[in-house]
LUMTORMI-488284 format. One record per residue (C-alpha): chain; x, y, z; residue number from 1; residue in one letter. Coordinates in pm, 1 decimal, decimal comma. Layout:
atom kette->A	px->X	py->Y	pz->Z	nr->NUM	rest->A
...
% end
This chain:
atom kette->A	px->-5,8	py->5,7	pz->4,4	nr->1	rest->M
atom kette->A	px->274,6	py->251,2	pz->93,9	nr->2	rest->F
atom kette->A	px->465,0	py->162,7	pz->-228,8	nr->3	rest->L
atom kette->A	px->162,2	py->219,4	pz->-436,9	nr->4	rest->T
atom kette->A	px->95,1	py->554,4	pz->-277,8	nr->5	rest->L
atom kette->A	px->454,7	py->654,4	pz->-336,3	nr->6	rest->A
atom kette->A	px->431,2	py->570,5	pz->-685,7	nr->7	rest->V
atom kette->A	px->112,7	py->762,2	pz->-740,5	nr->8	rest->L
atom kette->A	px->251,3	py->1073,8	pz->-571,7	nr->9	rest->A
atom kette->A	px->569,3	py->1078,6	pz->-813,0	nr->10	rest->V
atom kette->A	px->335,4	py->1010,2	pz->-1109,0	nr->11	rest->S
atom kette->A	px->96,2	py->1291,9	pz->-1012,5	nr->12	rest->A
atom kette->A	px->397,6	py->1547,0	pz->-955,4	nr->13	rest->S
atom kette->A	px->533,3	py->1448,5	pz->-1303,5	nr->14	rest->A
atom kette->A	px->206,8	py->1502,5	pz->-1484,6	nr->15	rest->A
atom kette->A	px->145,1	py->1816,8	pz->-1312,3	nr->16	rest->F
atom kette->A	px->498,9	py->1945,4	pz->-1404,3	nr->17	rest->A
atom kette->A	px->435,2	py->1858,7	pz->-1776,4	nr->18	rest->Q
atom kette->A	px->96,3	py->2003,2	pz->-1779,0	nr->19	rest->D
atom kette->A	px->215,0	py->2352,1	pz->-1661,0	nr->20	rest->R
atom kette->A	px->546,8	py->2327,1	pz->-1842,5	nr->21	rest->E
atom kette->A	px->749,5	py->2363,3	pz->-1526,5	nr->22	rest->I
atom kette->A	px->1117,0	py->2294,6	pz->-1544,3	nr->23	rest->D
atom kette->A	px->1192,1	py->2047,7	pz->-1264,9	nr->24	rest->L
atom kette->A	px->1559,6	py->2161,4	pz->-1251,9	nr->25	rest->D
atom kette->A	px->1432,1	py->2511,4	pz->-1168,7	nr->26	rest->Q
atom kette->A	px->1226,8	py->2378,9	pz->-886,2	nr->27	rest->L
atom kette->A	px->1538,3	py->2203,1	pz->-752,5	nr->28	rest->D
atom kette->A	px->1730,2	py->2533,0	pz->-754,3	nr->29	rest->D
atom kette->A	px->1447,4	py->2696,6	pz->-540,1	nr->30	rest->L
atom kette->A	px->1514,4	py->2460,9	pz->-262,6	nr->31	rest->N
atom kette->A	px->1885,2	py->2528,2	pz->-285,8	nr->32	rest->K
atom kette->A	px->2099,6	py->2798,4	pz->-103,7	nr->33	rest->I
atom kette->A	px->2473,4	py->2809,2	pz->-203,8	nr->34	rest->E
atom kette->A	px->2744,2	py->2978,2	pz->1,8	nr->35	rest->L
atom kette->A	px->3093,9	py->3060,4	pz->-111,1	nr->36	rest->S
atom kette->A	px->3398,8	py->3174,5	pz->77,5	nr->37	rest->K
atom kette->A	px->3738,3	py->3182,9	pz->-124,5	nr->38	rest->D
atom kette->A	px->3787,0	py->2857,5	pz->-293,7	nr->39	rest->N
atom kette->A	px->3548,2	py->2663,8	pz->-59,4	nr->40	rest->A
atom kette->A	px->3191,9	py->2574,3	pz->-161,0	nr->41	rest->R
atom kette->A	px->2905,5	py->2471,8	pz->77,1	nr->42	rest->V
atom kette->A	px->2593,9	py->2377,4	pz->-81,4	nr->43	rest->E
atom kette->A	px->2265,0	py->2344,8	pz->150,1	nr->44	rest->T
atom kette->A	px->1957,4	py->2200,4	pz->21,9	nr->45	rest->K
atom kette->A	px->1634,2	py->2170,6	pz->211,1	nr->46	rest->L
atom kette->A	px->1331,5	py->1987,4	pz->48,0	nr->47	rest->G
atom kette->A	px->1106,6	py->1703,3	pz->6,3	nr->48	rest->L
atom kette->A	px->1317,2	py->1381,8	pz->-40,1	nr->49	rest->A
atom kette->A	px->1118,4	py->1073,5	pz->-52,6	nr->50	rest->F
atom kette->A	px->1411,3	py->822,5	pz->-63,3	nr->51	rest->P
atom kette->A	px->1269,8	py->467,9	pz->13,9	nr->52	rest->M
atom kette->A	px->1394,6	py->151,7	pz->188,4	nr->53	rest->Y
atom kette->A	px->1286,7	py->-195,0	pz->109,3	nr->54	rest->F
atom kette->A	px->1420,1	py->-494,1	pz->286,1	nr->55	rest->G
atom kette->A	px->1382,0	py->-764,9	pz->549,0	nr->56	rest->T
atom kette->A	px->1507,3	py->-825,9	pz->897,8	nr->57	rest->S
atom kette->A	px->1658,9	py->-1102,5	pz->1114,9	nr->58	rest->V
atom kette->A	px->1681,4	py->-1115,7	pz->1470,6	nr->59	rest->L
atom kette->A	px->2019,9	py->-1156,6	pz->1656,3	nr->60	rest->S
atom kette->A	px->2102,0	py->-1209,6	pz->2033,2	nr->61	rest->N
atom kette->A	px->1766,0	py->-1370,5	pz->2100,3	nr->62	rest->I
atom kette->A	px->1697,1	py->-1461,4	pz->2440,8	nr->63	rest->N
atom kette->A	px->1408,0	py->-1499,9	pz->2685,5	nr->64	rest->Y
atom kette->A	px->1347,6	py->-1326,8	pz->3030,2	nr->65	rest->K
atom kette->A	px->1085,2	py->-1336,8	pz->3294,6	nr->66	rest->N
atom kette->A	px->742,4	py->-1411,1	pz->3151,2	nr->67	rest->E
atom kette->A	px->879,2	py->-1489,2	pz->2816,4	nr->68	rest->W
atom kette->A	px->1132,8	py->-1739,4	pz->2964,4	nr->69	rest->A
atom kette->A	px->855,2	py->-1907,8	pz->3150,5	nr->70	rest->A
atom kette->A	px->646,3	py->-1933,4	pz->2811,9	nr->71	rest->A
atom kette->A	px->944,5	py->-2082,2	pz->2622,4	nr->72	rest->E
atom kette->A	px->868,4	py->-2436,9	pz->2756,8	nr->73	rest->S
atom kette->A	px->522,5	py->-2449,9	pz->2599,0	nr->74	rest->A
atom kette->A	px->644,2	py->-2250,3	pz->2294,4	nr->75	rest->Y
atom kette->A	px->1010,9	py->-2314,6	pz->2230,6	nr->76	rest->P
atom kette->A	px->1199,8	py->-2084,4	pz->2003,5	nr->77	rest->D
atom kette->A	px->884,7	py->-1856,5	pz->1938,3	nr->78	rest->F
atom kette->A	px->1090,1	py->-1576,2	pz->1822,5	nr->79	rest->L
atom kette->A	px->1212,2	py->-1758,7	pz->1525,5	nr->80	rest->D
atom kette->A	px->1121,3	py->-1581,7	pz->1220,3	nr->81	rest->M
atom kette->A	px->1074,1	py->-1652,8	pz->868,1	nr->82	rest->R
atom kette->A	px->1325,2	py->-1409,9	pz->735,4	nr->83	rest->T
atom kette->A	px->1194,5	py->-1415,6	pz->353,1	nr->84	rest->A
atom kette->A	px->853,4	py->-1320,3	pz->486,4	nr->85	rest->K
atom kette->A	px->967,5	py->-1035,5	pz->711,5	nr->86	rest->N
atom kette->A	px->931,8	py->-700,8	pz->534,8	nr->87	rest->F
atom kette->A	px->1057,8	py->-347,4	pz->608,3	nr->88	rest->V
atom kette->A	px->958,0	py->-40,1	pz->437,5	nr->89	rest->Y
atom kette->A	px->1070,6	py->308,1	pz->505,3	nr->90	rest->G
atom kette->A	px->990,8	py->647,9	pz->372,1	nr->91	rest->L
atom kette->A	px->1210,8	py->964,6	pz->415,8	nr->92	rest->Q
atom kette->A	px->961,7	py->1241,0	pz->421,7	nr->93	rest->L
atom kette->A	px->1186,0	py->1532,8	pz->419,2	nr->94	rest->A
atom kette->A	px->1577,0	py->1611,2	pz->437,0	nr->95	rest->S
atom kette->A	px->1835,0	py->1872,4	pz->493,6	nr->96	rest->L
atom kette->A	px->2164,4	py->1809,5	pz->319,6	nr->97	rest->N
atom kette->A	px->2487,4	py->2012,0	pz->346,0	nr->98	rest->I
atom kette->A	px->2761,3	py->1952,0	pz->92,2	nr->99	rest->R
atom kette->A	px->3110,6	py->2044,4	pz->96,7	nr->100	rest->Y
atom kette->A	px->3298,4	py->1932,5	pz->-220,0	nr->101	rest->N
atom kette->A	px->3249,0	py->1539,7	pz->-197,0	nr->102	rest->A
atom kette->A	px->3149,0	py->1549,2	pz->163,4	nr->103	rest->L
atom kette->A	px->2773,7	py->1548,2	pz->234,4	nr->104	rest->E
atom kette->A	px->2585,2	py->1546,4	pz->580,3	nr->105	rest->V
atom kette->A	px->2211,1	py->1497,3	pz->596,9	nr->106	rest->S
atom kette->A	px->1936,3	py->1486,7	pz->860,7	nr->107	rest->A
atom kette->A	px->1567,2	py->1387,6	pz->776,0	nr->108	rest->G
atom kette->A	px->1231,1	py->1271,1	pz->883,2	nr->109	rest->L
atom kette->A	px->1151,6	py->905,6	pz->846,9	nr->110	rest->R
atom kette->A	px->868,9	py->665,7	pz->873,6	nr->111	rest->W
atom kette->A	px->961,9	py->291,0	pz->898,9	nr->112	rest->T
atom kette->A	px->723,0	py->1,1	pz->884,0	nr->113	rest->F
atom kette->A	px->851,2	py->-356,7	pz->1000,0	nr->114	rest->M
atom kette->A	px->663,9	py->-680,9	pz->981,8	nr->115	rest->D
atom kette->A	px->784,6	py->-997,6	pz->1146,0	nr->116	rest->F
atom kette->A	px->647,8	py->-1332,3	pz->1067,7	nr->117	rest->T
atom kette->A	px->659,6	py->-1621,6	pz->1291,1	nr->118	rest->F
atom kette->A	px->817,4	py->-1937,3	pz->1183,5	nr->119	rest->Q
atom kette->A	px->527,3	py->-2111,4	pz->1380,1	nr->120	rest->D
atom kette->A	px->222,5	py->-1966,4	pz->1205,2	nr->121	rest->P
atom kette->A	px->-8,2	py->-2120,5	pz->1488,2	nr->122	rest->S
atom kette->A	px->131,5	py->-1868,5	pz->1743,8	nr->123	rest->N
atom kette->A	px->60,5	py->-1520,4	pz->1804,0	nr->124	rest->T
atom kette->A	px->89,3	py->-1274,6	pz->2099,2	nr->125	rest->F
atom kette->A	px->-189,0	py->-1211,9	pz->2369,2	nr->126	rest->R
atom kette->A	px->-193,0	py->-963,7	pz->2668,7	nr->127	rest->E
atom kette->A	px->-201,8	py->-1140,1	pz->3000,9	nr->128	rest->V
atom kette->A	px->-168,6	py->-931,2	pz->3317,4	nr->129	rest->A
atom kette->A	px->-41,1	py->-634,8	pz->3117,4	nr->130	rest->K
atom kette->A	px->257,1	py->-842,8	pz->2945,7	nr->131	rest->V
atom kette->A	px->229,3	py->-971,8	pz->2597,8	nr->132	rest->W
atom kette->A	px->321,6	py->-1350,6	pz->2574,2	nr->133	rest->V
atom kette->A	px->298,2	py->-1607,5	pz->2301,6	nr->134	rest->P
atom kette->A	px->-34,9	py->-1781,8	pz->2272,3	nr->135	rest->A
atom kette->A	px->-187,7	py->-2038,7	pz->2040,6	nr->136	rest->P
atom kette->A	px->-418,0	py->-1870,7	pz->1780,1	nr->137	rest->I
atom kette->A	px->-558,3	py->-2210,8	pz->1704,4	nr->138	rest->K
atom kette->A	px->-758,6	py->-2232,2	pz->2013,7	nr->139	rest->L
atom kette->A	px->-948,6	py->-1922,8	pz->1935,1	nr->140	rest->E
atom kette->A	px->-1090,9	py->-2032,7	pz->1591,2	nr->141	rest->N
atom kette->A	px->-1056,7	py->-2372,4	pz->1435,3	nr->142	rest->A
atom kette->A	px->-1091,4	py->-2214,3	pz->1076,1	nr->143	rest->S
atom kette->A	px->-741,5	py->-2058,7	pz->1098,1	nr->144	rest->Y
atom kette->A	px->-546,7	py->-2172,1	pz->790,9	nr->145	rest->D
atom kette->A	px->-194,5	py->-2150,7	pz->977,1	nr->146	rest->F
atom kette->A	px->-23,4	py->-1982,7	pz->688,5	nr->147	rest->N
atom kette->A	px->92,7	py->-1651,4	pz->836,9	nr->148	rest->K
atom kette->A	px->106,9	py->-1495,1	pz->1163,6	nr->149	rest->S
atom kette->A	px->284,2	py->-1151,1	pz->1205,1	nr->150	rest->K
atom kette->A	px->370,2	py->-864,6	pz->1438,7	nr->151	rest->I
atom kette->A	px->395,4	py->-532,9	pz->1321,5	nr->152	rest->H
atom kette->A	px->582,2	py->-219,4	pz->1438,1	nr->153	rest->A
atom kette->A	px->579,7	py->132,7	pz->1284,5	nr->154	rest->S
atom kette->A	px->819,4	py->400,4	pz->1392,3	nr->155	rest->Y
atom kette->A	px->897,6	py->783,6	pz->1329,7	nr->156	rest->F
atom kette->A	px->1231,3	py->909,6	pz->1361,3	nr->157	rest->G
atom kette->A	px->1531,9	py->1119,6	pz->1270,1	nr->158	rest->I
atom kette->A	px->1803,8	py->956,2	pz->1060,7	nr->159	rest->P
atom kette->A	px->2151,4	py->1136,1	pz->1049,5	nr->160	rest->L
atom kette->A	px->2382,8	py->1039,8	pz->767,4	nr->161	rest->R
atom kette->A	px->2760,9	py->1149,1	pz->651,1	nr->162	rest->V
atom kette->A	px->2832,1	py->1029,7	pz->315,5	nr->163	rest->G
atom kette->A	px->3121,3	py->1069,5	pz->36,5	nr->164	rest->I
atom kette->A	px->3010,1	py->1136,1	pz->-314,3	nr->165	rest->N
atom kette->A	px->3213,6	py->1043,3	pz->-609,4	nr->166	rest->V
atom kette->A	px->3059,9	py->1090,6	pz->-951,4	nr->167	rest->G
atom kette->A	px->2730,0	py->882,6	pz->-929,1	nr->168	rest->K
atom kette->A	px->2840,0	py->672,3	pz->-643,3	nr->169	rest->A
atom kette->A	px->2783,8	py->744,0	pz->-264,3	nr->170	rest->K
atom kette->A	px->2889,9	py->571,9	pz->49,4	nr->171	rest->I
atom kette->A	px->2745,6	py->659,4	pz->362,2	nr->172	rest->Y
atom kette->A	px->2726,2	py->588,0	pz->739,0	nr->173	rest->A
atom kette->A	px->2494,6	py->697,3	pz->1010,3	nr->174	rest->G
atom kette->A	px->2228,9	py->632,4	pz->1265,9	nr->175	rest->G
atom kette->A	px->1869,3	py->719,9	pz->1374,5	nr->176	rest->S
atom kette->A	px->1657,8	py->783,2	pz->1680,3	nr->177	rest->V
atom kette->A	px->1303,5	py->669,3	pz->1637,4	nr->178	rest->E
atom kette->A	px->991,3	py->643,3	pz->1866,6	nr->179	rest->I
atom kette->A	px->722,0	py->371,7	pz->1823,5	nr->180	rest->L
atom kette->A	px->397,8	py->486,3	pz->1693,0	nr->181	rest->T
atom kette->A	px->206,6	py->173,1	pz->1634,8	nr->182	rest->N
atom kette->A	px->230,0	py->-196,7	pz->1713,1	nr->183	rest->G
atom kette->A	px->-12,5	py->-483,0	pz->1644,3	nr->184	rest->Y
atom kette->A	px->-59,5	py->-858,8	pz->1592,0	nr->185	rest->T
atom kette->A	px->-183,5	py->-971,0	pz->1246,7	nr->186	rest->K
atom kette->A	px->-339,7	py->-1288,9	pz->1112,2	nr->187	rest->Y
atom kette->A	px->-468,8	py->-1300,9	pz->762,1	nr->188	rest->K
atom kette->A	px->-718,1	py->-1583,9	pz->714,6	nr->189	rest->R
atom kette->A	px->-952,3	py->-1524,0	pz->892,8	nr->190	rest->P
atom kette->A	px->-844,1	py->-1166,0	pz->959,8	nr->191	rest->K
atom kette->A	px->-749,9	py->-1108,2	pz->1307,4	nr->192	rest->D
atom kette->A	px->-560,9	py->-776,7	pz->1417,8	nr->193	rest->R
atom kette->A	px->-496,3	py->-659,8	pz->1768,0	nr->194	rest->Q
atom kette->A	px->-349,6	py->-345,2	pz->1902,4	nr->195	rest->Q
atom kette->A	px->-13,1	py->-447,5	pz->2061,8	nr->196	rest->A
atom kette->A	px->229,5	py->-167,3	pz->2125,0	nr->197	rest->K
atom kette->A	px->339,7	py->-327,2	pz->2425,3	nr->198	rest->G
atom kette->A	px->526,9	py->-630,3	pz->2250,9	nr->199	rest->I
atom kette->A	px->777,2	py->-365,2	pz->2138,4	nr->200	rest->F
atom kette->A	px->1031,6	py->-131,2	pz->2291,1	nr->201	rest->N
atom kette->A	px->874,0	py->215,4	pz->2267,6	nr->202	rest->P
atom kette->A	px->1219,8	py->370,5	pz->2168,3	nr->203	rest->F
atom kette->A	px->1464,2	py->268,0	pz->1896,1	nr->204	rest->R
atom kette->A	px->1814,7	py->366,2	pz->1802,7	nr->205	rest->A
atom kette->A	px->2012,1	py->232,6	pz->1501,8	nr->206	rest->T
atom kette->A	px->2331,4	py->251,7	pz->1330,8	nr->207	rest->V
atom kette->A	px->2320,4	py->215,6	pz->950,0	nr->208	rest->E
atom kette->A	px->2528,9	py->226,4	pz->631,4	nr->209	rest->G
atom kette->A	px->2496,0	py->187,1	pz->260,5	nr->210	rest->G
atom kette->A	px->2604,7	py->211,5	pz->-89,6	nr->211	rest->F
atom kette->A	px->2419,6	py->383,2	pz->-375,3	nr->212	rest->A
atom kette->A	px->2493,1	py->438,1	pz->-752,0	nr->213	rest->W
atom kette->A	px->2277,3	py->689,3	pz->-941,9	nr->214	rest->G
atom kette->A	px->1982,0	py->676,0	pz->-686,6	nr->215	rest->G
atom kette->A	px->1972,2	py->301,4	pz->-647,5	nr->216	rest->L
atom kette->A	px->2157,8	py->141,6	pz->-372,6	nr->217	rest->G
atom kette->A	px->2188,6	py->-132,3	pz->-81,5	nr->218	rest->V
atom kette->A	px->2184,1	py->-65,8	pz->299,5	nr->219	rest->F
atom kette->A	px->2211,4	py->-225,8	pz->629,2	nr->220	rest->V
atom kette->A	px->2082,6	py->-134,7	pz->969,9	nr->221	rest->M
atom kette->A	px->2145,5	py->-255,6	pz->1311,1	nr->222	rest->Y
atom kette->A	px->1932,1	py->-191,8	pz->1615,9	nr->223	rest->G
atom kette->A	px->2144,5	py->-71,0	pz->1928,0	nr->224	rest->L
atom kette->A	px->1818,5	py->-124,1	pz->2142,4	nr->225	rest->T
atom kette->A	px->1621,9	py->-426,6	pz->2206,8	nr->226	rest->P
atom kette->A	px->1343,0	py->-472,3	pz->1963,5	nr->227	rest->L
atom kette->A	px->1127,3	py->-602,2	pz->2244,3	nr->228	rest->F
atom kette->A	px->1119,1	py->-475,8	pz->2619,8	nr->229	rest->P
atom kette->A	px->1449,6	py->-544,9	pz->2760,9	nr->230	rest->D
atom kette->A	px->1269,3	py->-711,5	pz->3056,2	nr->231	rest->S
atom kette->A	px->1146,2	py->-975,6	pz->2813,6	nr->232	rest->L
atom kette->A	px->1454,5	py->-1016,6	pz->2547,5	nr->233	rest->S
atom kette->A	px->1767,4	py->-852,1	pz->2426,1	nr->234	rest->D
atom kette->A	px->1704,3	py->-939,7	pz->2063,4	nr->235	rest->A
atom kette->A	px->1812,9	py->-679,0	pz->1811,8	nr->236	rest->R
atom kette->A	px->1678,5	py->-633,2	pz->1463,3	nr->237	rest->A
atom kette->A	px->1936,0	py->-654,5	pz->1172,4	nr->238	rest->I
atom kette->A	px->1763,7	py->-502,4	pz->848,1	nr->239	rest->T
atom kette->A	px->1918,2	py->-490,4	pz->506,1	nr->240	rest->F
atom kette->A	px->1792,9	py->-437,2	pz->161,2	nr->241	rest->G
atom kette->A	px->1748,0	py->-173,3	pz->-123,8	nr->242	rest->L
atom kette->A	px->1731,8	py->182,3	pz->-127,6	nr->243	rest->T
atom kette->A	px->1570,1	py->411,2	pz->-408,0	nr->244	rest->L
atom kette->A	px->1661,8	py->784,6	pz->-413,8	nr->245	rest->G
atom kette->A	px->1932,0	py->792,5	pz->-160,0	nr->246	rest->I
% end
């Protein structure tokens, strides 16, 4: 859905520009301030960015504490995920870029959407005494098809990045600070969705890096903070995939 909206937005913008005979290069110049001193040149650009991230996540440092440790005997390895079915989508809404020769520093605003798919599709999470613990969804409705059970987290945060530009190539490293905006469990057939922000740590910090060529690239991101409440698990998310528009 998010990818479809992004494609529609880009298409609409292009159609509008063609209809009004607007030079997109001129629009880009309106968002740019250039400062010069002697032979130095600092270029500052503020505007809508819309780079996108597509990828998957794996969990590292998986362990179980307290209520989750007690539940492991009934649901062994319940945090095992189907990596190929995990999905991450990020959309950077705006950015401030400062460039000096080949060096570029940027900060922005980014939405991140993360789906995690259980290896055992008959499990989900349910809240018991204000703690979200694994539970067998098959006991709630005999018609579940046991195909795919997920948990979802959405974040809004500020990514910071330092990069080196050489021609069309860019290599960068940075990090982000993010807050959890939504969390829920999700089962597809029959549809079951419950708000479940308590599954996740309300704050997330990452380190990240990547390489891009002409706007298309790859990235990797490591969660410095536990994905789940640290009283229940120290599991970190390692996310990797493709970037568009970096």
